[in-house]
Backbone as XML, in Angstrom:
<?xml version="1.0"?>
<chain id="A" units="angstrom">
  <residue number="1" name="MET">
    <atom name="N" x="-135.048" y="-1.787" z="24.368"/>
    <atom name="CA" x="-133.883" y="-2.650" z="24.293"/>
    <atom name="C" x="-132.600" y="-1.828" z="24.186"/>
  </residue>
  <residue number="2" name="THR">
    <atom name="N" x="-132.620" y="-0.774" z="23.411"/>
    <atom name="CA" x="-131.421" y="0.052" z="23.304"/>
    <atom name="C" x="-131.103" y="0.741" z="24.621"/>
  </residue>
  <residue number="3" name="ALA">
    <atom name="N" x="-132.087" y="1.017" z="25.422"/>
    <atom name="CA" x="-131.839" y="1.657" z="26.711"/>
    <atom name="C" x="-131.033" y="0.739" z="27.615"/>
  </residue>
  <residue number="4" name="THR">
    <atom name="N" x="-131.319" y="-0.544" z="27.627"/>
    <atom name="CA" x="-130.552" y="-1.466" z="28.465"/>
    <atom name="C" x="-129.137" y="-1.638" z="27.945"/>
  </residue>
  <residue number="5" name="ILE">
    <atom name="N" x="-128.944" y="-1.571" z="26.685"/>
    <atom name="CA" x="-127.582" y="-1.681" z="26.126"/>
    <atom name="C" x="-126.760" y="-0.470" z="26.535"/>
  </residue>
  <residue number="6" name="PHE">
    <atom name="N" x="-127.348" y="0.712" z="26.469"/>
    <atom name="CA" x="-126.618" y="1.914" z="26.865"/>
    <atom name="C" x="-126.320" y="1.921" z="28.361"/>
  </residue>
  <residue number="7" name="LEU">
    <atom name="N" x="-127.203" y="1.374" z="29.152"/>
    <atom name="CA" x="-126.983" y="1.336" z="30.591"/>
    <atom name="C" x="-125.857" y="0.374" z="30.968"/>
  </residue>
  <residue number="8" name="GLN">
    <atom name="N" x="-125.639" y="-0.636" z="30.179"/>
    <atom name="CA" x="-124.590" y="-1.597" z="30.475"/>
    <atom name="C" x="-123.226" y="-1.139" z="29.997"/>
  </residue>
  <residue number="9" name="ALA">
    <atom name="N" x="-123.166" y="-0.156" z="29.163"/>
    <atom name="CA" x="-121.882" y="0.334" z="28.671"/>
    <atom name="C" x="-121.117" y="0.969" z="29.821"/>
  </residue>
  <residue number="10" name="ALA">
    <atom name="N" x="-119.795" y="0.894" z="29.747"/>
    <atom name="CA" x="-118.950" y="1.453" z="30.801"/>
    <atom name="C" x="-119.058" y="2.967" z="30.798"/>
  </residue>
  <residue number="11" name="ALA">
    <atom name="N" x="-119.102" y="3.522" z="31.978"/>
    <atom name="CA" x="-119.185" y="4.971" z="32.105"/>
    <atom name="C" x="-117.844" y="5.573" z="31.701"/>
  </residue>
  <residue number="12" name="PRO">
    <atom name="N" x="-117.846" y="6.705" z="31.030"/>
    <atom name="CA" x="-116.572" y="7.321" z="30.650"/>
    <atom name="C" x="-115.803" y="7.735" z="31.899"/>
  </residue>
  <residue number="13" name="SER">
    <atom name="N" x="-114.516" y="7.478" z="31.910"/>
    <atom name="CA" x="-113.706" y="7.803" z="33.073"/>
    <atom name="C" x="-112.955" y="9.102" z="32.844"/>
  </residue>
  <residue number="14" name="ILE">
    <atom name="N" x="-112.390" y="9.606" z="33.872"/>
    <atom name="CA" x="-111.654" y="10.865" z="33.821"/>
    <atom name="C" x="-110.419" y="10.685" z="32.940"/>
  </residue>
  <residue number="15" name="LEU">
    <atom name="N" x="-110.195" y="11.599" z="32.052"/>
    <atom name="CA" x="-109.052" y="11.612" z="31.143"/>
    <atom name="C" x="-108.998" y="10.395" z="30.229"/>
  </residue>
  <residue number="16" name="GLY">
    <atom name="N" x="-110.049" y="9.643" z="30.150"/>
    <atom name="CA" x="-110.090" y="8.491" z="29.262"/>
    <atom name="C" x="-109.250" y="7.312" z="29.733"/>
  </residue>
  <residue number="17" name="ILE">
    <atom name="N" x="-108.803" y="7.318" z="30.995"/>
    <atom name="CA" x="-107.991" y="6.219" z="31.536"/>
    <atom name="C" x="-108.913" y="5.241" z="32.244"/>
  </residue>
  <residue number="18" name="ASN">
    <atom name="N" x="-108.724" y="3.993" z="31.962"/>
    <atom name="CA" x="-109.531" y="2.959" z="32.593"/>
    <atom name="C" x="-109.159" y="2.865" z="34.080"/>
  </residue>
  <residue number="19" name="PRO">
    <atom name="N" x="-110.098" y="2.878" z="35.016"/>
    <atom name="CA" x="-109.775" y="2.812" z="36.444"/>
    <atom name="C" x="-109.025" y="1.542" z="36.838"/>
  </residue>
  <residue number="20" name="GLN">
    <atom name="N" x="-109.191" y="0.479" z="36.072"/>
    <atom name="CA" x="-108.462" y="-0.759" z="36.386"/>
    <atom name="C" x="-106.965" y="-0.572" z="36.186"/>
  </residue>
  <residue number="21" name="PHE">
    <atom name="N" x="-106.563" y="0.230" z="35.208"/>
    <atom name="CA" x="-105.143" y="0.502" z="35.001"/>
    <atom name="C" x="-104.579" y="1.337" z="36.148"/>
  </residue>
  <residue number="22" name="ILE">
    <atom name="N" x="-105.386" y="2.246" z="36.658"/>
    <atom name="CA" x="-104.950" y="3.067" z="37.789"/>
    <atom name="C" x="-104.752" y="2.185" z="39.020"/>
  </residue>
  <residue number="23" name="MET">
    <atom name="N" x="-105.670" y="1.273" z="39.282"/>
    <atom name="CA" x="-105.533" y="0.372" z="40.430"/>
    <atom name="C" x="-104.311" y="-0.534" z="40.273"/>
  </residue>
  <residue number="24" name="PHE">
    <atom name="N" x="-104.095" y="-1.030" z="39.057"/>
    <atom name="CA" x="-102.924" y="-1.876" z="38.816"/>
    <atom name="C" x="-101.639" y="-1.093" z="39.066"/>
  </residue>
  <residue number="25" name="GLY">
    <atom name="N" x="-101.600" y="0.140" z="38.637"/>
    <atom name="CA" x="-100.429" y="0.987" z="38.871"/>
    <atom name="C" x="-100.200" y="1.238" z="40.348"/>
  </residue>
  <residue number="26" name="LEU">
    <atom name="N" x="-101.267" y="1.509" z="41.088"/>
    <atom name="CA" x="-101.133" y="1.726" z="42.530"/>
    <atom name="C" x="-100.649" y="0.475" z="43.249"/>
  </residue>
  <residue number="27" name="ILE">
    <atom name="N" x="-101.153" y="-0.672" z="42.847"/>
    <atom name="CA" x="-100.709" y="-1.933" z="43.451"/>
    <atom name="C" x="-99.223" y="-2.155" z="43.172"/>
  </residue>
  <residue number="28" name="ALA">
    <atom name="N" x="-98.778" y="-1.851" z="41.962"/>
    <atom name="CA" x="-97.362" y="-2.010" z="41.611"/>
    <atom name="C" x="-96.485" y="-1.085" z="42.443"/>
  </residue>
  <residue number="29" name="VAL">
    <atom name="N" x="-96.921" y="0.156" z="42.651"/>
    <atom name="CA" x="-96.153" y="1.109" z="43.462"/>
    <atom name="C" x="-96.072" y="0.644" z="44.909"/>
  </residue>
  <residue number="30" name="VAL">
    <atom name="N" x="-97.177" y="0.208" z="45.473"/>
    <atom name="CA" x="-97.186" y="-0.279" z="46.857"/>
    <atom name="C" x="-96.296" y="-1.514" z="46.981"/>
  </residue>
  <residue number="31" name="PHE">
    <atom name="N" x="-96.387" y="-2.418" z="46.034"/>
    <atom name="CA" x="-95.558" y="-3.624" z="46.043"/>
    <atom name="C" x="-94.083" y="-3.249" z="46.022"/>
  </residue>
  <residue number="32" name="TYR">
    <atom name="N" x="-93.703" y="-2.265" z="45.217"/>
    <atom name="CA" x="-92.305" y="-1.842" z="45.125"/>
    <atom name="C" x="-91.828" y="-1.279" z="46.464"/>
  </residue>
  <residue number="33" name="PHE">
    <atom name="N" x="-92.589" y="-0.358" z="47.050"/>
    <atom name="CA" x="-92.129" y="0.317" z="48.258"/>
    <atom name="C" x="-92.168" y="-0.555" z="49.500"/>
  </residue>
  <residue number="34" name="PHE">
    <atom name="N" x="-93.037" y="-1.548" z="49.547"/>
    <atom name="CA" x="-93.132" y="-2.379" z="50.745"/>
    <atom name="C" x="-92.425" y="-3.722" z="50.634"/>
  </residue>
  <residue number="35" name="MET">
    <atom name="N" x="-92.057" y="-4.162" z="49.423"/>
    <atom name="CA" x="-91.435" y="-5.476" z="49.290"/>
    <atom name="C" x="-90.085" y="-5.415" z="48.581"/>
  </residue>
  <residue number="36" name="ILE">
    <atom name="N" x="-90.024" y="-4.826" z="47.426"/>
    <atom name="CA" x="-88.810" y="-4.857" z="46.625"/>
    <atom name="C" x="-87.741" y="-3.921" z="47.174"/>
  </residue>
  <residue number="37" name="ARG">
    <atom name="N" x="-88.111" y="-2.688" z="47.462"/>
    <atom name="CA" x="-87.132" y="-1.699" z="47.917"/>
    <atom name="C" x="-86.462" y="-2.102" z="49.241"/>
  </residue>
  <residue number="38" name="PRO">
    <atom name="N" x="-87.196" y="-2.544" z="50.274"/>
    <atom name="CA" x="-86.522" y="-2.962" z="51.509"/>
    <atom name="C" x="-85.585" y="-4.158" z="51.298"/>
  </residue>
  <residue number="39" name="GLN">
    <atom name="N" x="-85.972" y="-5.076" z="50.420"/>
    <atom name="CA" x="-85.126" y="-6.233" z="50.157"/>
    <atom name="C" x="-83.833" y="-5.800" z="49.465"/>
  </residue>
  <residue number="40" name="MET">
    <atom name="N" x="-83.920" y="-4.862" z="48.535"/>
    <atom name="CA" x="-82.722" y="-4.361" z="47.863"/>
    <atom name="C" x="-81.816" y="-3.630" z="48.845"/>
  </residue>
  <residue number="41" name="LYS">
    <atom name="N" x="-82.396" y="-2.870" z="49.771"/>
    <atom name="CA" x="-81.612" y="-2.155" z="50.776"/>
    <atom name="C" x="-80.903" y="-3.134" z="51.710"/>
  </residue>
  <residue number="42" name="LYS">
    <atom name="N" x="-81.597" y="-4.183" z="52.099"/>
    <atom name="CA" x="-81.002" y="-5.181" z="52.981"/>
    <atom name="C" x="-79.835" y="-5.893" z="52.289"/>
  </residue>
  <residue number="43" name="ALA">
    <atom name="N" x="-80.000" y="-6.234" z="51.015"/>
    <atom name="CA" x="-78.928" y="-6.884" z="50.257"/>
    <atom name="C" x="-77.736" y="-5.957" z="50.109"/>
  </residue>
  <residue number="44" name="LYS">
    <atom name="N" x="-77.989" y="-4.679" z="49.891"/>
    <atom name="CA" x="-76.909" y="-3.702" z="49.758"/>
    <atom name="C" x="-76.148" y="-3.563" z="51.074"/>
  </residue>
  <residue number="45" name="ASP">
    <atom name="N" x="-76.878" y="-3.497" z="52.196"/>
    <atom name="CA" x="-76.244" y="-3.399" z="53.512"/>
    <atom name="C" x="-75.423" y="-4.644" z="53.831"/>
  </residue>
  <residue number="46" name="GLN">
    <atom name="N" x="-75.931" y="-5.833" z="53.476"/>
    <atom name="CA" x="-75.213" y="-7.084" z="53.709"/>
    <atom name="C" x="-73.918" y="-7.111" z="52.903"/>
  </residue>
  <residue number="47" name="LYS">
    <atom name="N" x="-73.989" y="-6.698" z="51.651"/>
    <atom name="CA" x="-72.793" y="-6.679" z="50.793"/>
    <atom name="C" x="-71.753" y="-5.710" z="51.353"/>
  </residue>
  <residue number="48" name="LYS">
    <atom name="N" x="-72.197" y="-4.537" z="51.797"/>
    <atom name="CA" x="-71.287" y="-3.552" z="52.377"/>
    <atom name="C" x="-70.642" y="-4.098" z="53.647"/>
  </residue>
  <residue number="49" name="TYR">
    <atom name="N" x="-71.439" y="-4.763" z="54.480"/>
    <atom name="CA" x="-70.932" y="-5.336" z="55.721"/>
    <atom name="C" x="-69.849" y="-6.380" z="55.450"/>
  </residue>
  <residue number="50" name="VAL">
    <atom name="N" x="-70.092" y="-7.269" z="54.487"/>
    <atom name="CA" x="-69.140" y="-8.334" z="54.179"/>
    <atom name="C" x="-67.848" y="-7.745" z="53.612"/>
  </residue>
  <residue number="51" name="GLU">
    <atom name="N" x="-67.958" y="-6.696" z="52.813"/>
    <atom name="CA" x="-66.769" y="-6.074" z="52.237"/>
    <atom name="C" x="-65.912" y="-5.390" z="53.301"/>
  </residue>
  <residue number="52" name="GLU">
    <atom name="N" x="-66.523" y="-4.941" z="54.397"/>
    <atom name="CA" x="-65.796" y="-4.227" z="55.438"/>
    <atom name="C" x="-65.199" y="-5.151" z="56.504"/>
  </residue>
  <residue number="53" name="LEU">
    <atom name="N" x="-65.482" y="-6.442" z="56.446"/>
    <atom name="CA" x="-64.951" y="-7.362" z="57.446"/>
    <atom name="C" x="-63.444" y="-7.474" z="57.321"/>
  </residue>
  <residue number="54" name="LYS">
    <atom name="N" x="-62.780" y="-7.639" z="58.461"/>
    <atom name="CA" x="-61.324" y="-7.758" z="58.479"/>
    <atom name="C" x="-60.915" y="-8.836" z="59.474"/>
  </residue>
  <residue number="55" name="LYS">
    <atom name="N" x="-59.643" y="-9.139" z="59.481"/>
    <atom name="CA" x="-59.108" y="-10.170" z="60.367"/>
    <atom name="C" x="-59.394" y="-9.796" z="61.821"/>
  </residue>
  <residue number="56" name="GLY">
    <atom name="N" x="-59.880" y="-10.777" z="62.587"/>
    <atom name="CA" x="-60.164" y="-10.575" z="64.001"/>
    <atom name="C" x="-61.617" y="-10.284" z="64.316"/>
  </residue>
  <residue number="57" name="ASP">
    <atom name="N" x="-62.439" y="-9.975" z="63.310"/>
    <atom name="CA" x="-63.857" y="-9.714" z="63.548"/>
    <atom name="C" x="-64.578" y="-11.012" z="63.879"/>
  </residue>
  <residue number="58" name="LYS">
    <atom name="N" x="-65.480" y="-10.942" z="64.849"/>
    <atom name="CA" x="-66.279" y="-12.115" z="65.201"/>
    <atom name="C" x="-67.532" y="-12.114" z="64.340"/>
  </residue>
  <residue number="59" name="VAL">
    <atom name="N" x="-67.839" y="-13.279" z="63.758"/>
    <atom name="CA" x="-68.978" y="-13.387" z="62.847"/>
    <atom name="C" x="-69.767" y="-14.655" z="63.129"/>
  </residue>
  <residue number="60" name="ILE">
    <atom name="N" x="-70.957" y="-14.700" z="62.538"/>
    <atom name="CA" x="-71.794" y="-15.894" z="62.554"/>
    <atom name="C" x="-72.128" y="-16.205" z="61.108"/>
  </residue>
  <residue number="61" name="THR">
    <atom name="N" x="-71.988" y="-17.458" z="60.714"/>
    <atom name="CA" x="-72.316" y="-17.845" z="59.343"/>
    <atom name="C" x="-73.805" y="-18.115" z="59.221"/>
  </residue>
  <residue number="62" name="THR">
    <atom name="N" x="-74.267" y="-18.281" z="57.994"/>
    <atom name="CA" x="-75.685" y="-18.576" z="57.775"/>
    <atom name="C" x="-76.065" y="-19.939" z="58.340"/>
  </residue>
  <residue number="63" name="SER">
    <atom name="N" x="-75.082" y="-20.815" z="58.506"/>
    <atom name="CA" x="-75.365" y="-22.134" z="59.082"/>
    <atom name="C" x="-75.280" y="-22.128" z="60.607"/>
  </residue>
  <residue number="64" name="GLY">
    <atom name="N" x="-74.961" y="-20.956" z="61.203"/>
    <atom name="CA" x="-74.961" y="-20.828" z="62.649"/>
    <atom name="C" x="-73.621" y="-21.057" z="63.320"/>
  </residue>
  <residue number="65" name="ILE">
    <atom name="N" x="-72.543" y="-21.149" z="62.564"/>
    <atom name="CA" x="-71.227" y="-21.364" z="63.154"/>
    <atom name="C" x="-70.661" y="-20.021" z="63.625"/>
  </residue>
  <residue number="66" name="HIS">
    <atom name="N" x="-70.232" y="-19.971" z="64.885"/>
    <atom name="CA" x="-69.642" y="-18.774" z="65.467"/>
    <atom name="C" x="-68.133" y="-18.891" z="65.348"/>
  </residue>
  <residue number="67" name="GLY">
    <atom name="N" x="-67.489" y="-17.811" z="64.988"/>
    <atom name="CA" x="-66.041" y="-17.839" z="64.898"/>
    <atom name="C" x="-65.463" y="-16.458" z="64.692"/>
  </residue>
  <residue number="68" name="LYS">
    <atom name="N" x="-64.132" y="-16.448" z="64.559"/>
    <atom name="CA" x="-63.400" y="-15.213" z="64.365"/>
    <atom name="C" x="-62.668" y="-15.311" z="63.032"/>
  </residue>
  <residue number="69" name="ILE">
    <atom name="N" x="-62.677" y="-14.241" z="62.262"/>
    <atom name="CA" x="-62.020" y="-14.265" z="60.956"/>
    <atom name="C" x="-60.508" y="-14.352" z="61.160"/>
  </residue>
  <residue number="70" name="TYR">
    <atom name="N" x="-59.912" y="-15.368" z="60.551"/>
    <atom name="CA" x="-58.474" y="-15.601" z="60.664"/>
    <atom name="C" x="-57.741" y="-15.081" z="59.438"/>
  </residue>
  <residue number="71" name="GLU">
    <atom name="N" x="-58.378" y="-15.201" z="58.277"/>
    <atom name="CA" x="-57.748" y="-14.776" z="57.031"/>
    <atom name="C" x="-58.836" y="-14.334" z="56.050"/>
  </residue>
  <residue number="72" name="VAL">
    <atom name="N" x="-58.540" y="-13.283" z="55.282"/>
    <atom name="CA" x="-59.486" y="-12.787" z="54.278"/>
    <atom name="C" x="-58.875" y="-12.983" z="52.904"/>
  </residue>
  <residue number="73" name="ALA">
    <atom name="N" x="-59.616" y="-13.653" z="52.009"/>
    <atom name="CA" x="-59.190" y="-13.837" z="50.619"/>
    <atom name="C" x="-60.179" y="-13.092" z="49.721"/>
  </residue>
  <residue number="74" name="ASP">
    <atom name="N" x="-60.023" y="-13.246" z="48.405"/>
    <atom name="CA" x="-60.901" y="-12.529" z="47.470"/>
    <atom name="C" x="-62.363" y="-12.906" z="47.646"/>
  </residue>
  <residue number="75" name="THR">
    <atom name="N" x="-62.656" y="-14.192" z="47.633"/>
    <atom name="CA" x="-64.057" y="-14.631" z="47.697"/>
    <atom name="C" x="-64.356" y="-15.478" z="48.926"/>
  </residue>
  <residue number="76" name="THR">
    <atom name="N" x="-63.373" y="-15.684" z="49.801"/>
    <atom name="CA" x="-63.572" y="-16.550" z="50.961"/>
    <atom name="C" x="-62.994" y="-15.937" z="52.232"/>
  </residue>
  <residue number="77" name="PHE">
    <atom name="N" x="-63.426" y="-16.480" z="53.354"/>
    <atom name="CA" x="-62.877" y="-16.172" z="54.676"/>
    <atom name="C" x="-62.402" y="-17.479" z="55.295"/>
  </residue>
  <residue number="78" name="LEU">
    <atom name="N" x="-61.303" y="-17.421" z="56.019"/>
    <atom name="CA" x="-60.889" y="-18.549" z="56.846"/>
    <atom name="C" x="-61.298" y="-18.166" z="58.260"/>
  </residue>
  <residue number="79" name="ILE">
    <atom name="N" x="-62.195" y="-18.952" z="58.847"/>
    <atom name="CA" x="-62.749" y="-18.625" z="60.156"/>
    <atom name="C" x="-62.203" y="-19.602" z="61.189"/>
  </residue>
  <residue number="80" name="GLU">
    <atom name="N" x="-61.735" y="-19.022" z="62.286"/>
    <atom name="CA" x="-61.213" y="-19.834" z="63.378"/>
    <atom name="C" x="-62.328" y="-20.071" z="64.381"/>
  </residue>
  <residue number="81" name="VAL">
    <atom name="N" x="-62.568" y="-21.347" z="64.683"/>
    <atom name="CA" x="-63.594" y="-21.719" z="65.652"/>
    <atom name="C" x="-62.909" y="-22.180" z="66.924"/>
  </residue>
  <residue number="82" name="GLU">
    <atom name="N" x="-63.670" y="-22.660" z="67.899"/>
    <atom name="CA" x="-63.101" y="-23.083" z="69.179"/>
    <atom name="C" x="-62.006" y="-24.131" z="68.996"/>
  </residue>
  <residue number="83" name="ASN">
    <atom name="N" x="-61.101" y="-24.170" z="69.945"/>
    <atom name="CA" x="-59.989" y="-25.122" z="69.990"/>
    <atom name="C" x="-59.067" y="-25.001" z="68.785"/>
  </residue>
  <residue number="84" name="GLY">
    <atom name="N" x="-59.005" y="-23.831" z="68.167"/>
    <atom name="CA" x="-58.050" y="-23.582" z="67.090"/>
    <atom name="C" x="-58.413" y="-24.157" z="65.740"/>
  </residue>
  <residue number="85" name="GLY">
    <atom name="N" x="-59.566" y="-24.747" z="65.589"/>
    <atom name="CA" x="-59.978" y="-25.276" z="64.294"/>
    <atom name="C" x="-60.275" y="-24.150" z="63.320"/>
  </residue>
  <residue number="86" name="ARG">
    <atom name="N" x="-59.976" y="-24.381" z="62.046"/>
    <atom name="CA" x="-60.213" y="-23.355" z="61.025"/>
    <atom name="C" x="-61.037" y="-23.942" z="59.888"/>
  </residue>
  <residue number="87" name="ILE">
    <atom name="N" x="-62.008" y="-23.159" z="59.429"/>
    <atom name="CA" x="-62.887" y="-23.588" z="58.343"/>
    <atom name="C" x="-62.953" y="-22.455" z="57.323"/>
  </residue>
  <residue number="88" name="ARG">
    <atom name="N" x="-62.896" y="-22.814" z="56.035"/>
    <atom name="CA" x="-62.992" y="-21.811" z="54.976"/>
    <atom name="C" x="-64.451" y="-21.699" z="54.525"/>
  </residue>
  <residue number="89" name="PHE">
    <atom name="N" x="-64.941" y="-20.457" z="54.473"/>
    <atom name="CA" x="-66.308" y="-20.169" z="54.056"/>
    <atom name="C" x="-66.297" y="-19.154" z="52.918"/>
  </residue>
  <residue number="90" name="SER">
    <atom name="N" x="-67.300" y="-19.256" z="52.080"/>
    <atom name="CA" x="-67.524" y="-18.249" z="51.050"/>
    <atom name="C" x="-67.990" y="-16.972" z="51.730"/>
  </residue>
  <residue number="91" name="LYS">
    <atom name="N" x="-67.698" y="-15.835" z="51.121"/>
    <atom name="CA" x="-68.126" y="-14.568" z="51.718"/>
    <atom name="C" x="-69.645" y="-14.468" z="51.803"/>
  </residue>
  <residue number="92" name="SER">
    <atom name="N" x="-70.341" y="-15.120" z="50.907"/>
    <atom name="CA" x="-71.805" y="-15.066" z="50.940"/>
    <atom name="C" x="-72.380" y="-15.857" z="52.105"/>
  </residue>
  <residue number="93" name="ALA">
    <atom name="N" x="-71.576" y="-16.686" z="52.766"/>
    <atom name="CA" x="-72.063" y="-17.491" z="53.886"/>
    <atom name="C" x="-72.006" y="-16.738" z="55.212"/>
  </residue>
  <residue number="94" name="ILE">
    <atom name="N" x="-71.457" y="-15.520" z="55.218"/>
    <atom name="CA" x="-71.396" y="-14.744" z="56.442"/>
    <atom name="C" x="-72.747" y="-14.081" z="56.668"/>
  </residue>
  <residue number="95" name="SER">
    <atom name="N" x="-73.295" y="-14.286" z="57.863"/>
    <atom name="CA" x="-74.624" y="-13.768" z="58.155"/>
    <atom name="C" x="-74.542" y="-12.399" z="58.814"/>
  </residue>
  <residue number="96" name="LEU">
    <atom name="N" x="-73.934" y="-12.298" z="59.967"/>
    <atom name="CA" x="-73.865" y="-11.028" z="60.668"/>
    <atom name="C" x="-72.773" y="-11.055" z="61.709"/>
  </residue>
  <residue number="97" name="GLU">
    <atom name="N" x="-72.504" y="-9.888" z="62.236"/>
    <atom name="CA" x="-71.491" y="-9.754" z="63.268"/>
    <atom name="C" x="-72.009" y="-10.376" z="64.562"/>
  </residue>
  <residue number="98" name="GLU">
    <atom name="N" x="-71.147" y="-11.067" z="65.278"/>
    <atom name="CA" x="-71.574" y="-11.775" z="66.476"/>
    <atom name="C" x="-72.131" y="-10.836" z="67.544"/>
  </residue>
  <residue number="99" name="SER">
    <atom name="N" x="-71.539" y="-9.678" z="67.736"/>
    <atom name="CA" x="-72.038" y="-8.761" z="68.756"/>
    <atom name="C" x="-73.443" y="-8.268" z="68.413"/>
  </residue>
  <residue number="100" name="LYS">
    <atom name="N" x="-73.746" y="-8.088" z="67.118"/>
    <atom name="CA" x="-75.097" y="-7.684" z="66.716"/>
    <atom name="C" x="-76.088" y="-8.805" z="66.984"/>
  </residue>
  <residue number="101" name="ALA">
    <atom name="N" x="-75.673" y="-10.045" z="66.731"/>
    <atom name="CA" x="-76.559" y="-11.186" z="66.936"/>
    <atom name="C" x="-76.868" y="-11.371" z="68.414"/>
  </residue>
  <residue number="102" name="LEU">
    <atom name="N" x="-75.890" y="-11.146" z="69.273"/>
    <atom name="CA" x="-76.106" y="-11.342" z="70.700"/>
    <atom name="C" x="-76.923" y="-10.211" z="71.313"/>
  </residue>
  <residue number="103" name="ASN">
    <atom name="N" x="-76.922" y="-9.036" z="70.675"/>
    <atom name="CA" x="-77.668" y="-7.887" z="71.203"/>
    <atom name="C" x="-79.102" y="-7.825" z="70.712"/>
  </residue>
  <residue number="104" name="THR">
    <atom name="N" x="-79.441" y="-8.628" z="69.710"/>
    <atom name="CA" x="-80.820" y="-8.584" z="69.225"/>
    <atom name="C" x="-81.708" y="-9.335" z="70.182"/>
  </residue>
  <residue number="105" name="PRO">
    <atom name="N" x="-82.878" y="-8.777" z="70.490"/>
    <atom name="CA" x="-83.772" y="-9.454" z="71.430"/>
    <atom name="C" x="-84.382" y="-10.703" z="70.790"/>
  </residue>
  <residue number="106" name="ALA">
    <atom name="N" x="-84.524" y="-11.726" z="71.585"/>
    <atom name="CA" x="-85.125" y="-12.968" z="71.111"/>
    <atom name="C" x="-86.628" y="-12.800" z="70.983"/>
  </residue>
  <residue number="107" name="VAL">
    <atom name="N" x="-87.179" y="-13.443" z="70.000"/>
    <atom name="CA" x="-88.617" y="-13.406" z="69.799"/>
    <atom name="C" x="-89.260" y="-14.427" z="70.719"/>
  </residue>
  <residue number="108" name="VAL">
    <atom name="N" x="-90.146" y="-13.965" z="71.587"/>
    <atom name="CA" x="-90.821" y="-14.849" z="72.535"/>
    <atom name="C" x="-92.226" y="-15.102" z="72.030"/>
  </residue>
  <residue number="109" name="LYS">
    <atom name="N" x="-92.576" y="-16.372" z="71.915"/>
    <atom name="CA" x="-93.913" y="-16.722" z="71.432"/>
    <atom name="C" x="-94.765" y="-17.209" z="72.568"/>
  </residue>
</chain>
């Protein structure tokens, strides 16, 4: 009976570290490098892009409105759309530069 109890005990691991902790650590590192870090880089690039926008730049909003920046304020842009109409948007509503959007290849399914 004691032999079966000893056989069921966990084998000693290297350096006394449980292998499950090592796997959890590796999963956390992979998660950081493949999910969190790229998202942080994208947010940083978006913030830099919005800060560099100036009057006359063509942009597309997150809602899909195409226009040209008419006025820049602290937290908003006044965007001129077709036929001279102007709409005020928050800086966070700017998606990307129009020339970049038109140059990206469409996804064909």
